[in-house]
C-alpha positions as protocol buffer text, in pm:
chain_id: "A"
residue {
  index: 1
  type: MET
  ca { x: 437 y: -3474 z: -78 }
}
residue {
  index: 2
  type: ALA
  ca { x: 358 y: -3115 z: 50 }
}
residue {
  index: 3
  type: LEU
  ca { x: 24 y: -3072 z: 156 }
}
residue {
  index: 4
  type: VAL
  ca { x: 19 y: -2752 z: 160 }
}
residue {
  index: 5
  type: PRO
  ca { x: 157 y: -2592 z: -172 }
}
residue {
  index: 6
  type: GLU
  ca { x: 454 y: -2347 z: -38 }
}
residue {
  index: 7
  type: ASN
  ca { x: 346 y: -2349 z: 295 }
}
residue {
  index: 8
  type: THR
  ca { x: 67 y: -2165 z: 286 }
}
residue {
  index: 9
  type: LEU
  ca { x: -261 y: -2079 z: 297 }
}
residue {
  index: 10
  type: ILE
  ca { x: -285 y: -1758 z: 154 }
}
residue {
  index: 11
  type: THR
  ca { x: -400 y: -1656 z: -230 }
}
residue {
  index: 12
  type: ALA
  ca { x: -483 y: -1333 z: -336 }
}
residue {
  index: 13
  type: THR
  ca { x: -838 y: -1361 z: -493 }
}
residue {
  index: 14
  type: PRO
  ca { x: -1134 y: -1596 z: -410 }
}
residue {
  index: 15
  type: GLU
  ca { x: -1091 y: -1771 z: -698 }
}
residue {
  index: 16
  type: GLN
  ca { x: -760 y: -1886 z: -634 }
}
residue {
  index: 17
  type: GLY
  ca { x: -844 y: -2003 z: -320 }
}
residue {
  index: 18
  type: ARG
  ca { x: -1084 y: -2220 z: -446 }
}
residue {
  index: 19
  type: GLU
  ca { x: -830 y: -2394 z: -641 }
}
residue {
  index: 20
  type: LEU
  ca { x: -590 y: -2439 z: -406 }
}
residue {
  index: 21
  type: ALA
  ca { x: -912 y: -2612 z: -159 }
}
residue {
  index: 22
  type: ILE
  ca { x: -1005 y: -2803 z: -459 }
}
residue {
  index: 23
  type: MET
  ca { x: -621 y: -2921 z: -494 }
}
residue {
  index: 24
  type: LEU
  ca { x: -584 y: -2962 z: -49 }
}
residue {
  index: 25
  type: ALA
  ca { x: -875 y: -3173 z: -70 }
}
residue {
  index: 26
  type: ARG
  ca { x: -733 y: -3394 z: -397 }
}
residue {
  index: 27
  type: LYS
  ca { x: -334 y: -3408 z: -205 }
}
residue {
  index: 28
  type: THR
  ca { x: -550 y: -3572 z: 100 }
}
residue {
  index: 29
  type: VAL
  ca { x: -706 y: -3805 z: -73 }
}
residue {
  index: 30
  type: ALA
  ca { x: -341 y: -3944 z: -187 }
}
residue {
  index: 31
  type: ALA
  ca { x: -190 y: -3894 z: 120 }
}
residue {
  index: 32
  type: ILE
  ca { x: -465 y: -4122 z: 231 }
}
residue {
  index: 33
  type: GLN
  ca { x: -440 y: -4376 z: -30 }
}
residue {
  index: 34
  type: THR
  ca { x: -99 y: -4361 z: -111 }
}
residue {
  index: 35
  type: ASP
  ca { x: -142 y: -4670 z: -372 }
}
residue {
  index: 36
  type: PRO
  ca { x: -180 y: -4439 z: -756 }
}
residue {
  index: 37
  type: GLU
  ca { x: -343 y: -4813 z: -856 }
}
residue {
  index: 38
  type: THR
  ca { x: -611 y: -4805 z: -605 }
}
residue {
  index: 39
  type: ARG
  ca { x: -732 y: -4525 z: -672 }
}
residue {
  index: 40
  type: GLN
  ca { x: -812 y: -4571 z: -977 }
}
residue {
  index: 41
  type: VAL
  ca { x: -968 y: -4895 z: -971 }
}
residue {
  index: 42
  type: LEU
  ca { x: -1182 y: -4658 z: -697 }
}
residue {
  index: 43
  type: ARG
  ca { x: -1237 y: -4394 z: -900 }
}
residue {
  index: 44
  type: PRO
  ca { x: -1545 y: -4526 z: -1134 }
}
residue {
  index: 45
  type: GLY
  ca { x: -1731 y: -4636 z: -801 }
}
residue {
  index: 46
  type: TYR
  ca { x: -1732 y: -4332 z: -674 }
}
residue {
  index: 47
  type: ALA
  ca { x: -1705 y: -4065 z: -1004 }
}
residue {
  index: 48
  type: THR
  ca { x: -2101 y: -4259 z: -1063 }
}
residue {
  index: 49
  type: SER
  ca { x: -2176 y: -4188 z: -723 }
}
residue {
  index: 50
  type: ALA
  ca { x: -2429 y: -3927 z: -605 }
}
residue {
  index: 51
  type: ASP
  ca { x: -2373 y: -3941 z: -283 }
}
residue {
  index: 52
  type: SER
  ca { x: -1962 y: -3975 z: -333 }
}
residue {
  index: 53
  type: LEU
  ca { x: -1935 y: -3663 z: -508 }
}
residue {
  index: 54
  type: THR
  ca { x: -2221 y: -3497 z: -292 }
}
residue {
  index: 55
  type: MET
  ca { x: -1908 y: -3544 z: -12 }
}
residue {
  index: 56
  type: ALA
  ca { x: -1614 y: -3504 z: -199 }
}
residue {
  index: 57
  type: THR
  ca { x: -1803 y: -3108 z: -288 }
}
residue {
  index: 58
  type: HIS
  ca { x: -1855 y: -3189 z: 117 }
}
residue {
  index: 59
  type: VAL
  ca { x: -1484 y: -3153 z: 180 }
}
residue {
  index: 60
  type: VAL
  ca { x: -1455 y: -2927 z: -82 }
}
residue {
  index: 61
  type: ALA
  ca { x: -1621 y: -2667 z: 80 }
}
residue {
  index: 62
  type: ILE
  ca { x: -1487 y: -2709 z: 457 }
}
residue {
  index: 63
  type: GLU
  ca { x: -1118 y: -2723 z: 301 }
}
residue {
  index: 64
  type: PHE
  ca { x: -1223 y: -2378 z: 91 }
}
residue {
  index: 65
  type: ALA
  ca { x: -1374 y: -2249 z: 426 }
}
residue {
  index: 66
  type: THR
  ca { x: -1040 y: -2253 z: 526 }
}
residue {
  index: 67
  type: VAL
  ca { x: -853 y: -2148 z: 315 }
}
residue {
  index: 68
  type: ALA
  ca { x: -1108 y: -1817 z: 298 }
}
residue {
  index: 69
  type: ALA
  ca { x: -1057 y: -1767 z: 682 }
}
residue {
  index: 70
  type: ALA
  ca { x: -683 y: -1744 z: 645 }
}
residue {
  index: 71
  type: ASN
  ca { x: -764 y: -1480 z: 395 }
}
residue {
  index: 72
  type: ASN
  ca { x: -964 y: -1267 z: 606 }
}
residue {
  index: 73
  type: TYR
  ca { x: -1208 y: -1352 z: 355 }
}
residue {
  index: 74
  type: TRP
  ca { x: -1050 y: -1156 z: 103 }
}
residue {
  index: 75
  type: ARG
  ca { x: -1099 y: -852 z: 334 }
}
residue {
  index: 76
  type: ASP
  ca { x: -851 y: -523 z: 458 }
}
């Protein structure tokens, strides 16, 4: 499993960077919990938990900060 698509964090736009951040967060979950059936069983529990969803958005925010830094915040 490629955890970083095409082995780069470089994106053309902030929107693409955000999409990449979400993808990285999702791939991290799949890398940690490798059994898809277990992920499906667990999903209803965190999908309806405000705390779990808030933590998930925090993970995406950290990934986005990493991608943004790698892209020099999309400035020349």
